C-alpha positions in Angstrom: 56.3 -0.9 3.2 54.2 -2.4 0.5 50.4 -2.5 1.0 48.9 -5.9 1.2 46.5 -6.9 -1.6 42.8 -7.2 -0.7 42.7 -10.9 -0.9 45.7 -11.1 1.5 44.2 -9.2 4.4 40.4 -9.6 4.1 40.3 -13.1 5.5 41.8 -12.3 8.9 40.1 -8.9 9.1 36.6 -10.3 8.7 37.1 -13.4 10.8 38.6 -12.1 14.1 38.2 -14.7 16.8 40.3 -16.2 19.6 40.2 -18.6 22.5 39.4 -17.1 25.9 41.8 -17.7 28.7 40.1 -15.8 31.5 36.6 -17.1 31.1 34.9 -20.2 29.7 33.1 -20.0 26.3 29.6 -20.5 27.9 30.0 -17.3 29.8 30.8 -15.3 26.6 28.2 -17.1 24.5 25.4 -18.3 26.8 23.1 -20.8 25.3 19.9 -18.8 25.8 21.4 -16.1 23.6 23.7 -18.0 21.2 21.3 -20.9 20.7 23.8 -23.5 19.4 21.6 -26.3 20.8 22.6 -29.6 19.3 25.2 -28.1 17.0 28.8 -28.7 18.2 30.5 -25.5 19.0 33.3 -26.2 16.5 30.8 -26.6 13.7 30.3 -22.8 13.6 33.9 -22.4 12.4 32.5 -23.3 8.9 30.1 -20.4 8.8 30.9 -18.3 5.7 28.9 -15.6 4.0 28.9 -15.3 0.2 28.9 -11.5 0.2 32.2 -10.2 1.6 32.8 -6.5 2.2 35.4 -4.4 4.0 34.7 -1.3 6.0 36.2 1.2 3.6 34.2 -0.3 0.7 31.1 -0.3 2.8 31.4 3.4 3.7 32.1 4.4 0.2 29.1 2.5 -1.2 26.8 3.8 1.5 27.9 7.4 1.0 27.0 7.1 -2.7 23.6 5.7 -1.9 22.8 8.4 0.7 23.9 11.2 -1.7 21.8 9.9 -4.5 18.7 9.3 -2.3 18.7 12.7 -0.6 19.6 14.5 -3.8 16.4 13.1 -5.5 14.4 14.0 -2.4 15.7 17.6 -2.3 14.9 18.1 -6.0 11.3 16.7 -5.6 10.6 19.0 -2.6 10.4 21.9 -5.0 7.8 20.1 -7.1 4.0 19.4 -6.7 4.4 15.6 -7.2 3.0 14.7 -3.8 -0.2 16.7 -4.3 -0.9 14.9 -7.6 -0.6 11.4 -6.2 -3.7 9.2 -6.0 -5.2 9.0 -2.4 -5.1 5.3 -2.5 -1.3 5.3 -3.2 -0.8 7.9 -0.5 -2.6 5.5 1.9 -0.2 2.7 0.8 2.8 4.9 1.7 1.3 5.9 5.0 0.8 2.3 5.9 4.4 1.5 4.9 6.0 4.4 6.8 4.0 3.7 10.0 4.4 0.0 9.8 8.1 -0.2 8.9 10.1 2.8 10.2 10.5 1.6 13.8 10.6 -2.0 12.7 13.9 -1.0 11.0 15.2 0.2 14.3 14.1 -3.0 16.0 16.2 -4.8 13.4 19.2 -2.7 14.5 18.9 -4.3 17.9 18.5 -7.7 16.3 21.6 -7.3 14.2 23.5 -6.0 17.2 22.5 -9.2 19.1 24.0 -11.3 16.3 27.1 -9.0 16.2 27.6 -9.8 19.9 26.5 -13.5 20.2 27.0 -14.9 16.7 29.2 -18.0 17.0 31.6 -17.1 14.3 33.8 -14.0 13.7 32.7 -13.6 10.1 29.0 -13.7 11.2 29.6 -11.1 13.8 31.4 -9.0 11.3 28.6 -9.2 8.8 26.0 -8.4 11.5 28.0 -5.3 12.4 27.4 -4.1 8.8 23.9 -5.2 9.1 23.1 -3.0 12.1 24.6 -0.1 10.2 22.3 -0.9 7.3 19.2 -1.1 9.6 20.1 2.1 11.3 20.2 3.8 8.0 16.9 2.3 7.0 15.2 3.6 10.2 16.6 7.0 9.6 15.8 7.4 6.0 12.3 6.0 6.3 11.5 8.2 9.3 13.0 11.3 7.6 11.2 10.7 4.3 7.8 10.2 6.0 8.3 13.2 8.3 8.5 15.5 5.3 4.8 15.2 4.7 3.5 15.8 8.2 2.8 19.4 7.3 0.7 18.3 4.5 -1.2 15.5 6.3 -1.1 14.7 10.0 -1.5 11.0 9.3 2.2 10.9 8.3 3.1 11.7 11.9 2.4 8.0 12.5 5.6 7.3 10.7 7.3 7.8 14.0 4.3 7.4 16.3 2.8 4.0 15.4 4.8 1.7 17.6 4.5 4.0 20.6 0.7 3.5 20.6 -1.7 0.6 21.3 -3.2 0.7 17.9 -4.3 -2.9 17.0 -2.1 -2.9 13.9 0.9 -1.9 15.9 0.2 -4.6 18.5 -0.1 -7.2 15.8 3.3 -6.1 14.3 5.0 -5.9 17.7 3.8 -9.4 18.4 5.3 -10.7 15.1 8.6 -8.9 15.4 9.2 -9.4 19.1 8.9 -13.2 18.3 11.2 -12.8 15.3 13.8 -10.4 16.5 13.7 -9.4 20.1 13.1 -12.7 21.9 14.9 -15.5 20.1 18.5 -16.6 20.3 20.7 -15.6 17.4 20.5 -18.9 15.5 16.7 -18.8 15.4 16.9 -15.0 14.7 19.1 -15.5 11.7 16.7 -18.1 10.3 13.6 -15.9 10.9 14.8 -12.4 10.1 17.6 -12.5 7.4 16.6 -15.8 5.8 12.8 -16.0 5.9 11.5 -12.4 6.3 14.1 -10.4 4.4 15.2 -12.9 1.7 11.8 -14.5 1.4 9.5 -11.4 1.7 10.8 -7.8 2.0 13.8 -8.0 -0.3 11.5 -9.1 -3.2 8.5 -6.9 -2.1 10.7 -3.8 -2.1 11.5 -4.4 -5.8 7.8 -4.7 -6.6 6.9 -1.7 -4.4 9.5 0.5 -6.1 8.0 -0.5 -9.5 4.5 0.3 -8.3 5.7 3.6 -6.9 7.2 4.7 -10.2 4.1 3.6 -12.0 2.0 5.7 -9.6 4.3 8.7 -10.1 5.9 8.6 -6.7 9.5 8.9 -7.6 10.5 9.9 -4.1 9.2 6.8 -2.5 10.6 4.5 -5.3 14.0 6.1 -4.8 13.9 5.5 -1.0 12.7 1.9 -1.3 15.3 1.0 -4.0 18.1 2.5 -1.8 17.0 0.3 1.1 16.6 -2.8 -0.9 20.2 -2.9 -2.0 21.2 -3.1 1.6 18.7 -5.9 2.3 20.2 -8.0 -0.5 23.6 -8.1 1.3 22.9 -8.5 5.0 20.0 -10.9 4.5 22.6 -13.5 3.5 23.3 -14.2 7.2 20.5 -16.7 7.1 21.9 -19.2 4.5 25.1 -20.1 6.3 23.3 -20.4 9.6 20.7 -22.7 8.1 23.4 -24.9 6.4 25.0 -25.6 9.8 21.8 -26.1 11.8 20.2 -28.4 9.3 23.2 -30.7 9.3 22.9 -31.2 13.1 19.3 -30.4 13.9 17.0 -30.5 10.9 13.8 -30.7 12.9 14.5 -27.4 14.7 15.5 -25.8 11.4 12.3 -26.8 9.7 10.1 -25.6 12.6 11.8 -22.2 13.0 11.6 -21.5 9.2 8.0 -22.7 9.0 6.6 -20.5 11.8 8.6 -17.4 10.6 7.1 -17.9 7.1 3.6 -18.2 8.4 3.8 -15.1 10.6 5.3 -13.1 7.7 2.6 -14.3 5.3 -0.1 -13.3 7.7 1.4 -9.8 8.1 1.8 -9.4 4.4 -1.8 -10.4 3.8 -2.9 -7.5 6.0 -0.6 -4.8 4.7 0.8 -5.7 1.2 -2.4 -7.4 -0.1 -4.8 -4.5 0.3 -2.1 -2.0 -1.0 -1.6 -4.0 -4.2 -5.2 -5.1 -4.9 -7.2 -2.1 -3.6 -5.2 1.0 -2.9 -3.0 1.1 -6.0 -4.9 2.8 -8.9 -6.3 0.2 -11.3 -4.4 1.5 -14.3 -1.1 1.2 -12.4 -1.5 -2.4 -11.2 1.2 -4.6 -12.6 -0.1 -7.8 -11.1 -2.4 -9.0 -8.4 -1.2 -9.8 -4.9 -1.7 -13.5 -5.5 0.4 -13.3 -8.7 3.1 -11.4 -6.9 3.2 -14.0 -4.1 3.3 -16.9 -6.5 6.0 -15.4 -8.8 8.3 -13.7 -6.3 7.7 -15.1 -2.8 6.5 -18.7 -3.2 8.8 -19.8 -6.0 11.8 -18.2 -4.3 10.9 -19.7 -0.8 10.3 -23.2 -2.1 13.5 -23.1 -4.2 15.5 -21.9 -1.1 14.2 -24.4 1.4 14.4 -27.4 -1.0 18.0 -26.3 -1.9 18.9 -26.7 1.8 17.0 -30.0 2.2 13.9 -28.7 4.0 10.3 -29.7 3.1 7.3 -27.5 2.4 5.7 -26.5 5.7 2.9 -28.7 7.0 0.3 -25.9 6.5 1.2 -25.3 2.8 -2.2 -26.2 1.4 -3.9 -23.9 3.9 -1.5 -21.1 3.0 -2.1 -21.5 -0.8 -5.9 -21.4 -0.3 -5.3 -18.3 1.8 -3.9 -16.4 -1.1 -7.4 -16.1 -2.5 -9.0 -15.3 0.9 -6.9 -13.7 3.6 -6.1 -10.2 2.2 -9.6 -9.7 0.8 -11.2 -10.5 4.2 -8.6 -8.3 6.0 -9.2 -5.4 3.5 -12.9 -5.5 4.3 -12.1 -5.5 8.0 -9.6 -2.7 7.6 -12.1 -0.6 5.7 -15.0 -1.3 8.2 -12.7 -0.5 11.1 -11.2 2.5 9.2 -11.4 4.9 12.3 -8.7 2.7 13.9 -6.2 3.2 11.1 -3.7 6.0 10.5 -4.3 5.9 6.7 -7.4 6.3 4.5 -8.3 2.9 3.2 -9.7 3.0 -0.3 -12.6 0.6 -0.8 -11.6 -0.1 -4.4 -14.8 -1.8 -5.5 -16.1 0.2 -8.4 -17.5 -1.9 -11.2 -14.2 -1.8 -13.1 -12.3 -2.7 -10.0 -14.6 -5.5 -9.2 -14.3 -6.9 -12.7 -10.5 -6.9 -12.3 -10.8 -8.6 -8.9 -13.2 -11.2 -10.3 -10.8 -11.9 -13.2 -7.8 -12.4 -10.8 -9.8 -14.2 -8.1 -12.7 -16.2 -9.6 -14.5 -16.7 -6.2 -14.3 -13.0 -5.2 -17.9 -12.1 -6.2 -19.3 -15.2 -4.6 -17.5 -14.6 -1.3 -17.3 -10.9 -1.0 -19.6 -9.3 -3.6 -22.8 -9.4 -1.6 -21.1 -8.0 1.5 -19.8 -5.0 -0.4 -23.3 -4.6 -2.1 -24.8 -4.0 1.4 -22.1 -1.4 2.2 -22.6 0.3 -1.2 -26.4 0.5 -0.7 -26.0 2.0 2.8 -23.6 4.6 1.5 -25.8 5.5 -1.4 -28.8 5.8 1.0 -26.8 8.3 3.2 -26.4 5.7 5.9 -22.7 5.8 6.3 -23.1 5.3 10.0 -24.3 1.8 9.2 -20.9 1.0 7.8 -19.0 1.9 11.0 -18.2 -0.5 13.8 -20.0 -0.8 17.1 -17.8 -3.4 18.8 -14.6 -5.4 18.4 -14.0 -8.5 16.3 -12.4 -11.6 17.6 -8.6 -11.3 17.2 -6.4 -14.3 16.6 -4.2 -15.1 19.7 -1.2 -15.9 17.4 -1.2 -13.3 14.7 -3.4 -10.7 16.5 -5.3 -10.2 13.2 -9.1 -10.4 12.9 -10.4 -14.0 12.7 -12.2 -13.3 9.4 -10.9 -16.0 7.0 -13.8 -17.5 5.0 -13.8 -21.2 4.3 -16.0 -23.1 1.9 -18.5 -25.6 3.3 -19.5 -28.9 1.6 -22.7 -27.2 0.4 -20.7 -24.5 -1.4 -21.3 -21.7 1.0 -18.5 -19.6 2.4 -18.4 -18.9 6.2 -16.0 -17.5 8.7 -15.2 -20.1 11.3 -13.9 -19.6 14.8 -11.1 -22.1 15.4 -10.9 -22.7 19.2 -8.5 -24.4 21.6 -9.0 -24.9 25.3 -5.9 -24.8 27.4 -5.2 -24.2 31.1 -8.8 -23.3 31.9 -9.1 -20.7 29.1 -10.5 -20.8 25.6 -8.3 -19.3 22.8 -9.5 -18.2 19.4 -7.6 -18.4 16.1 -8.0 -17.3 12.5 -6.6 -20.5 11.1 -5.3 -24.0 11.8 -1.8 -22.7 11.2 -2.0 -20.1 13.9 -3.6 -22.6 16.2 -0.7 -25.1 15.8 2.0 -22.5 16.2 0.4 -21.3 19.4 0.1 -24.9 20.8 3.8 -25.7 20.2 5.0 -22.3 21.6 2.2 -22.0 24.2 4.5 -21.6 27.2 6.3 -18.7 25.5 3.3 -16.7 24.3 2.5 -13.7 26.5 1.3 -10.9 24.1 -2.2 -9.8 25.1 -4.5 -9.1 22.1 -6.6 -6.0 22.1 -9.6 -8.2 23.0 -7.8 -9.6 26.0 -7.2 -6.0 27.2 -10.7 -5.0 26.5 -12.3 -7.9 28.4 -9.9 -7.3 31.3 -11.1 -3.8 31.7 -7.9 -2.2 30.6 -9.8 -0.1 28.1 -12.1 2.5 29.5 -14.8 3.4 28.8 -15.6 0.0 27.3 -17.1 1.4 24.0 -15.8 2.4 20.6 -14.8 5.8 21.9 -12.7 4.3 24.6 -11.1 1.9 22.2 -10.1 4.7 19.8 -8.7 6.7 22.8 -6.7 3.7 24.0 -5.2 3.3 20.5 -4.1 7.0 20.5 -6.4 8.0 17.6 -7.7 11.5 17.4 -10.2 12.9 14.9 -7.6 14.5 12.8 -5.8 11.2 12.0 -8.6 8.6 12.1 -8.9 6.8 8.8 -11.8 7.2 6.5 -12.4 6.4 2.8 -10.8 9.1 0.7 -13.6 9.2 -1.9 -16.9 7.3 -1.4 -18.3 8.5 -4.7 -15.4 7.0 -6.6 -16.7 3.5 -6.1 -20.4 3.9 -5.2 -21.6 6.1 -8.1 -21.7 3.1 -10.4 -24.5 1.6 -8.3 -26.7 4.7 -7.6 -30.4 3.6 -7.9 -29.7 -0.1 -7.7 -31.2 -0.5 -4.2 -34.4 1.3 -5.4 -34.6 -0.9 -8.5 -34.2 -4.0 -6.4 -37.0 -3.0 -4.1 -39.3 -2.2 -7.1 -38.6 -5.6 -8.6 -39.2 -7.3 -5.2 -42.5 -5.4 -4.8 -43.7 -6.4 -8.3 
């Protein structure tokens, strides 16, 4: 018997579907999981991905990727490459390992949900490959991070992070529960594959791999590149889903994409922004965080949504302004609250680094320079304790990040403003108007307690910094601290005394 050609069998293999005779369609695809909404059930017959793959092809390709990735890792284990890496770059990798490894596993469950409740056989088939991708990503990220536990206990947070109540983990769980765990599969496809993976991580992994190579971390670059090639394939589930939804319910499509982009942008400003503009050694920086976002994320996102007929989100002007503000403010907050982190945040404000920041962000000195000057003078005066926290900052109810975004007043001054909203007898606090609006529209579905909510409710005992650190699962051997104070304060030694002398004269 002659074998069928690929084009003869692939269509009916990838699009296996049938009409149920023993149960109605609603029982198999309940609305609260399938999420068809206003879209007629038959419209999903037109769902078609652009990247088609068969199981034998998939296995062969993945085997090659795994062999290559682990071969490079095995070779580098015999070298001293890790010991020679800059402490700032090591912090960037710790942040990535801890913040991503188990998110990849959560994505396995998200893909499995689409593989079960997707409304087209081709979609379910592609999601099956997608969950295999994400399972591989969880395994390879956890394994690569675990290698360094013997060298530095902070790498243990590769696996530990999401099993703790660390405030960064709570913020990320809040984001990804809303994006992957809670939604129906239509909304999920628009939020995870389309907005987060196509719009953010797929492109960020390319830049991250380049930064890793520039910093000499071939092992990390190899891992990230291997993962990125999978993302480029299964992230395409979003496009066909959006095409069908926008034809029948464009308002819903616009809202789901808008809020997913905003949440992703807030998370990136806290993690990717500091890593690019502060942790990466100055001589290895290819571009600023803002330049990266403008070139890779914004252009791609705007092109994508306009191609499908969507508009720019209502918050677009606020988001663009935030590219100059958000990550700088969050970096300062991360550094100040460094004992609550599982990495060593590098301040990155030596004179040369500040000159680079001022070139890339013209308002940087005006908004942040004097604050860092106070910190620098305290360190040089041997008053490091004055640079450590004594209480908690307000956390945004929507993104769970500190409400620390500076805005410019009419008189030219920059101030952090608390954006409030009273609802159902309670006052809520937000970092931005975008977060406030998203909360208001989804207010009946929001149930994640911020760390501040837990603290005020007495869930954290004792109610002091020690109790907070214990609640987060942080022990002295893993609490974050600046890796090298002298690297960025020695440029300013004697400045405080000179200033006092001038003032006295």
